[in-house]
N, C-alpha and C positions, 0 to 999 in steps of 0.2 A: 507607465513604465512600464515594459515589457523587460522580463530577466528574464537568461536561460535558465528551463528544468533541467539538472544536470541527474542522469541515472546509468548504472552501470550496465554494461552489456550484456546482449541474453546470451553468452556465455557464460558469466559469473555468476547468474543466475544458477544453471548447472554444474560448475567449478567449484560454488559458496555452499550453495545448499540442495545440493541433490534436486532439484527443481527445474521442468520447464515452465517456458513462461507461452500462453496460448495467444491467437489476436482473437478481443473480444468483436462478440457474431451479434451483434444490435446496427439498426441503419448509423452512420454517420458516426462510428468507433474503427474505424481504418488503422487510426495514431496508437489505441487503448491497446495494452498490453496486460493480461491478467495471469492472477499465479491463485491458485483453487488446495486448500491444501484440506484432507478428508482428518475428520475429527473423530468421528465416527459411523454407523452406520448410517442417522439420520440428522449426521450435524457434517457440520464442514463449514470455511471460511475463503473470503472472494476479496482478495489487495489488486487490484488494478491500478493502473499509471497510464495518461497518458501526457506525453509529449510537450507537442501543439496545443494539446489544452491546457498544458501545465496545472491538471489535478492531478488529483487522488483517490480513490474510493475503497473504505471498508469494507466488509458487510459477515454478518453472519447469519444462516442460515442453518435451522431446527426444524425438522419434523413437517420441511417444507414451507417453512413462515421464517420470514424477516428480523428477528430478533438484533440485531444490531446494524447500524448506517450508516458510516459516517466519508463525509465528502468534504476534499476542499479544496480549496484553488491558493492558485500564485506560489505554488513550489518551485523552490530551486535545486534545492538536491537531496535526490535519495540513495540512503544506502545502504547495505544489506549484512549481514552476518548471524553468528552464533550469542548465544546468550546462555550456559550451560549446556544444556538440552532441548534448548529449545531455537527457532526459528523468530530474528528479528529483521522490522522491516523498519530505519526510520526517514522522516521525513519532515524536512526543514522548511520552512516557509515564508516568506518577507513582503511586502507590501509595503507602502510608504509610509506606517502610521505601525499594521502591525505583525513584527517579527513572530513566530513559532513555530514547533516540533511536535510529531505525531510520533510515540516510539508503538510502533504493536508488536508484542510477543507472543509464537505462538509455539504449544508444545502440549504438554498434560493439558492445562488449564490455557488460556486466553486472557493474555492481561497487554491494557490500553493504557498511554499516557498520553494526554492531550494538553501542551501548554499552549498559550496564547499569551503574549505580554505588552501592553502599549507601551510605546518609547516617548 
């Protein structure tokens, strides 16, 4: 069953988080939007989402190597905001038998909370 993926308008990323969305530059990525946050000279994170593909991806790249790569499908809602001094991306998921939530908080450190519950 198809579920709608509700995401903030691109202007909300600027107003709420002070960052602009980029279009992903890979084949077949016309609907993918990307946020890239620099953590240090050789360290950054990328959060991307695809409304049509109802999916999200989080990657952390350190010294040119991908050290974290999380991909989730069946996304239903993306919300953004702040937790203290850190930016937060919260994605909710739902399939017929497996709802979940992925919270990614990026500041001086990167925190990931990934919850999936069988119903």
